[in-house]
C-alpha positions as CSV (number, residue, x, y, z in Angstrom):
1,X,15.3,110.0,-141.8
2,X,12.8,112.8,-142.2
3,X,10.0,110.4,-143.1
4,X,11.1,108.2,-140.2
5,X,10.5,110.7,-137.5
6,X,7.7,112.6,-139.2
7,X,4.5,112.8,-137.2
8,X,6.2,112.0,-133.9
9,X,6.7,115.7,-132.9
10,X,3.6,117.3,-131.6
11,X,5.3,120.7,-131.0
12,X,6.2,121.1,-134.7
13,X,9.9,121.3,-134.3
14,X,12.1,121.5,-137.4
15,X,13.9,118.4,-138.4
16,X,17.3,120.0,-137.4
17,X,16.0,120.9,-133.9
18,X,14.5,117.4,-133.5
19,X,17.8,115.9,-134.4
20,X,19.6,118.1,-131.8
21,X,17.2,117.0,-129.0
22,X,17.6,113.4,-130.0
23,X,21.4,113.7,-130.0
24,X,21.3,115.3,-126.5
25,X,19.2,112.4,-125.3
26,X,21.7,109.9,-126.8
27,X,24.6,111.7,-125.1
28,X,22.9,111.9,-121.7
29,X,21.7,108.3,-121.9
30,X,25.0,106.9,-123.3
31,X,27.0,108.6,-120.5
32,X,24.7,107.4,-117.7
33,X,24.6,103.9,-119.1
34,X,28.4,103.5,-119.7
35,X,29.3,104.9,-116.3
36,X,26.8,103.3,-114.0
37,X,25.9,100.1,-116.1
38,X,22.3,101.0,-116.2
39,X,20.0,103.8,-117.2
40,X,20.0,104.7,-120.9
41,X,16.3,104.4,-121.2
42,X,15.8,106.1,-117.8
43,X,17.9,109.1,-118.9
44,X,17.0,109.4,-122.6
45,X,13.2,108.9,-122.5
46,X,12.4,112.0,-120.4
47,X,14.4,114.1,-122.9
48,X,12.7,112.6,-125.9
49,X,9.3,113.0,-124.3
50,X,9.8,116.7,-124.3
51,X,9.4,116.7,-128.1
52,X,7.5,113.4,-128.9
53,X,4.9,111.1,-127.2
54,X,6.0,108.1,-125.1
55,X,4.7,105.7,-127.6
56,X,7.4,106.8,-130.0
57,X,10.2,107.5,-127.5
58,X,10.0,104.2,-125.5
59,X,10.5,101.8,-128.3
60,X,13.3,104.1,-129.9
61,X,15.6,103.7,-126.9
62,X,15.5,100.0,-126.7
63,X,17.8,99.0,-129.6
64,X,20.4,101.5,-128.4
65,X,20.2,100.1,-124.9
66,X,20.5,96.6,-126.3
67,X,23.5,97.6,-128.6
68,X,25.4,99.1,-125.7
69,X,24.8,96.0,-123.7
70,X,26.0,93.7,-126.4
71,X,29.2,95.8,-126.8
72,X,30.0,96.1,-123.1
73,X,28.8,92.7,-121.7
74,X,31.7,90.7,-123.0
75,X,34.3,92.8,-121.0
76,X,32.1,92.5,-117.9
77,X,31.2,88.9,-118.1
78,X,33.8,87.6,-115.6
79,X,32.5,89.9,-112.8
80,X,28.7,89.2,-113.2
81,X,27.1,87.7,-110.2
82,X,25.4,85.0,-112.1
83,X,23.2,83.7,-109.3
84,X,21.8,87.1,-108.5
85,X,21.3,87.8,-112.2
86,X,19.4,84.5,-112.6
87,X,16.9,85.3,-110.0
88,X,16.4,88.9,-111.3
89,X,15.8,87.4,-114.8
90,X,13.3,84.8,-113.7
91,X,11.4,87.5,-111.8
92,X,11.4,89.8,-114.9
93,X,10.2,87.0,-117.2
94,X,7.1,86.5,-114.9
95,X,6.4,90.1,-114.3
96,X,6.8,91.6,-117.8
97,X,3.8,89.9,-119.5
98,X,1.7,90.9,-116.5
99,X,3.0,94.4,-116.7
100,X,2.3,94.7,-120.4
101,X,-1.3,93.7,-119.7
102,X,-1.9,96.0,-116.7
103,X,0.2,99.0,-117.3
104,X,-1.0,99.4,-120.9
105,X,-4.3,100.4,-119.4
106,X,-2.8,103.2,-117.2
107,X,-1.5,106.4,-118.6
108,X,2.3,106.0,-119.0
109,X,3.0,109.5,-117.7
110,X,1.2,109.0,-114.5
111,X,2.9,105.7,-113.9
112,X,6.4,107.3,-114.6
113,X,5.6,110.0,-112.0
114,X,4.6,107.5,-109.4
115,X,7.6,105.2,-110.2
116,X,10.0,108.1,-110.1
117,X,8.7,109.2,-106.7
118,X,9.1,105.7,-105.2
119,X,12.7,105.5,-106.7
120,X,13.6,108.9,-105.2
121,X,12.4,107.7,-101.8
122,X,14.4,104.5,-102.2
123,X,17.6,106.2,-103.2
124,X,17.3,108.5,-100.2
125,X,16.9,105.5,-97.9
126,X,19.8,103.7,-99.4
127,X,22.0,106.8,-99.2
128,X,21.7,106.6,-95.5
129,X,23.0,103.0,-95.6
130,X,20.4,101.5,-93.3
131,X,20.4,98.0,-92.0
132,X,17.9,96.5,-94.5
133,X,15.4,93.9,-93.1
134,X,16.0,91.7,-96.2
135,X,19.1,90.0,-97.6
136,X,19.3,92.0,-100.9
137,X,21.1,89.0,-102.5
138,X,18.7,86.5,-101.2
139,X,16.5,84.7,-103.6
140,X,13.3,86.2,-102.4
141,X,14.5,89.8,-102.5
142,X,16.0,89.3,-106.0
143,X,12.9,87.5,-107.4
144,X,10.6,90.3,-106.0
145,X,13.0,92.9,-107.5
146,X,12.9,91.2,-110.9
147,X,9.2,90.7,-110.8
148,X,8.6,94.3,-109.9
149,X,11.0,95.3,-112.7
150,X,9.0,93.3,-115.2
151,X,5.8,94.9,-114.0
152,X,7.2,98.4,-114.5
153,X,8.8,97.5,-117.8
154,X,5.5,97.4,-119.8
155,X,4.8,100.8,-121.3
156,X,7.0,103.0,-118.9
157,X,10.6,102.3,-119.9
158,X,11.3,102.3,-116.2
159,X,11.7,98.6,-115.5
160,X,15.2,98.5,-114.1
161,X,15.0,100.7,-110.9
162,X,13.8,97.8,-108.5
163,X,16.7,95.6,-109.7
164,X,19.2,98.5,-109.5
165,X,18.1,99.3,-106.0
166,X,18.5,95.6,-105.0
167,X,22.0,95.4,-106.4
168,X,23.2,98.7,-105.1
169,X,21.7,97.9,-101.7
170,X,23.7,94.6,-101.6
171,X,27.2,93.9,-100.3
172,X,28.5,93.2,-103.9
173,X,31.9,94.5,-104.8
174,X,31.2,97.7,-106.9
175,X,32.8,96.3,-110.1
176,X,30.6,93.1,-109.6
177,X,27.5,95.2,-109.0
178,X,28.1,97.3,-112.1
179,X,28.8,94.1,-114.3
180,X,25.6,92.4,-113.0
181,X,23.6,95.5,-113.8
182,X,25.1,95.7,-117.3
183,X,24.0,92.0,-117.9
184,X,20.5,92.6,-116.4
185,X,19.9,95.8,-118.4
186,X,21.1,94.1,-121.6
187,X,18.6,91.2,-120.9
188,X,15.7,93.7,-120.2
189,X,16.5,95.6,-123.4
190,X,16.5,92.5,-125.5
191,X,13.2,91.5,-124.0
192,X,11.7,95.0,-124.6
193,X,13.0,95.1,-128.1
194,X,11.3,91.7,-128.8
195,X,8.0,92.9,-127.4
196,X,8.3,96.1,-129.4
197,X,8.7,94.2,-132.6
198,X,5.9,91.8,-131.7
199,X,3.5,94.6,-130.9
200,X,4.4,96.7,-133.8
201,X,5.6,99.6,-131.6
202,X,9.2,99.2,-132.9
203,X,8.6,100.5,-136.5
204,X,10.1,102.8,-139.2
205,X,9.4,106.0,-137.1
206,X,10.8,104.7,-133.9
207,X,13.9,103.3,-135.6
208,X,14.5,106.7,-137.2
209,X,14.7,108.2,-133.8
210,X,17.1,105.4,-132.8
211,X,19.4,106.3,-135.5
212,X,19.2,110.0,-134.6
213,X,20.4,109.1,-131.1
214,X,23.1,106.7,-132.0
215,X,26.0,109.2,-132.6
216,X,25.2,111.0,-129.4
217,X,25.0,107.7,-127.5
218,X,28.4,106.6,-128.8
219,X,30.0,109.9,-127.7
220,X,28.3,109.7,-124.2
221,X,29.3,106.1,-123.9
222,X,32.9,106.9,-124.6
223,X,33.0,109.6,-122.0
224,X,31.2,107.5,-119.4
225,X,33.7,104.6,-119.8
226,X,36.6,107.0,-119.6
227,X,35.4,108.6,-116.4
228,X,34.5,105.3,-114.8
229,X,38.0,104.0,-115.4
230,X,39.3,107.0,-113.4
231,X,36.8,106.7,-110.5
232,X,37.8,104.9,-107.3
233,X,35.6,101.8,-106.8
234,X,34.4,103.0,-103.4
235,X,32.9,106.0,-105.1
236,X,30.7,103.9,-107.6
237,X,27.8,103.3,-105.2
238,X,27.4,107.0,-104.3
239,X,27.8,108.2,-107.8
240,X,25.3,105.6,-109.2
241,X,22.7,106.5,-106.5
242,X,23.2,110.1,-107.5
243,X,22.7,109.3,-111.2
244,X,19.5,107.3,-110.3
245,X,18.2,110.2,-108.3
246,X,18.9,112.7,-111.1
247,X,17.3,110.6,-113.9
248,X,14.3,109.9,-111.6
249,X,13.7,113.6,-111.0
250,X,14.2,114.2,-114.7
251,X,11.7,111.5,-115.6
252,X,9.0,112.7,-113.1
253,X,9.6,116.4,-114.4
254,X,9.3,115.3,-118.0
255,X,6.2,113.3,-117.4
256,X,4.6,116.2,-115.5
257,X,5.5,118.5,-118.4
258,X,3.8,116.1,-120.9
259,X,0.7,115.9,-118.8
260,X,0.4,119.7,-118.5
261,X,1.0,120.1,-122.2
262,X,-1.8,117.6,-122.9
263,X,-4.2,120.0,-121.2
264,X,-3.5,122.6,-123.8
265,X,-3.0,120.6,-127.1
């Protein structure tokens, strides 16, 4: 493990301290993911980026996100809104290659700050329950949400928010909305993992960080599932919007910290 994560920590933390940070990232990400159905990468990457560069943190979270999806999706399959999921996936398949080509030329931290601010604004609007001008379950809205998710997916680990906002802004039953997000995030993680392998970013070092996060992710996932089971369905939308707001603020704060730190290192 020591050799796997060596060289990823620019602050010179000891191996023990690095493992503590990675475990905390796993617990936070696992809890968010299991409760809301989305957000492991959104929650874990900002924590990891406090002690390692995005090029190491982003690929490391994808196998954990995928593993959680594979474990939870069978139990959610009957509630997935398959038509909505299909249009999200089609949009993502078109947008991801474009995102990889475009966003790889833009500093990831600047993009994460910009995306986080847009997501925060969208959460505030959705919280007020406005009459949206688009049918959020209509094919155009879902395709655009999927396309935008794909564009954001390359190099930022923040590909899911447009799809999350579309589903949370729709009239889907809360349990159906959560199940659909579980399926979409699992697909996005599989696509991201494949791209990570193809580009060489998912390597021994990033897999070492993945393994360091795994126990914490299992603990956080267990807690998230238990709490969701005790939550009233009508509370899901509000709680999930709150989670999205928290992780977006966390992501923008972490990105700003990394940008500030780069001025001195």
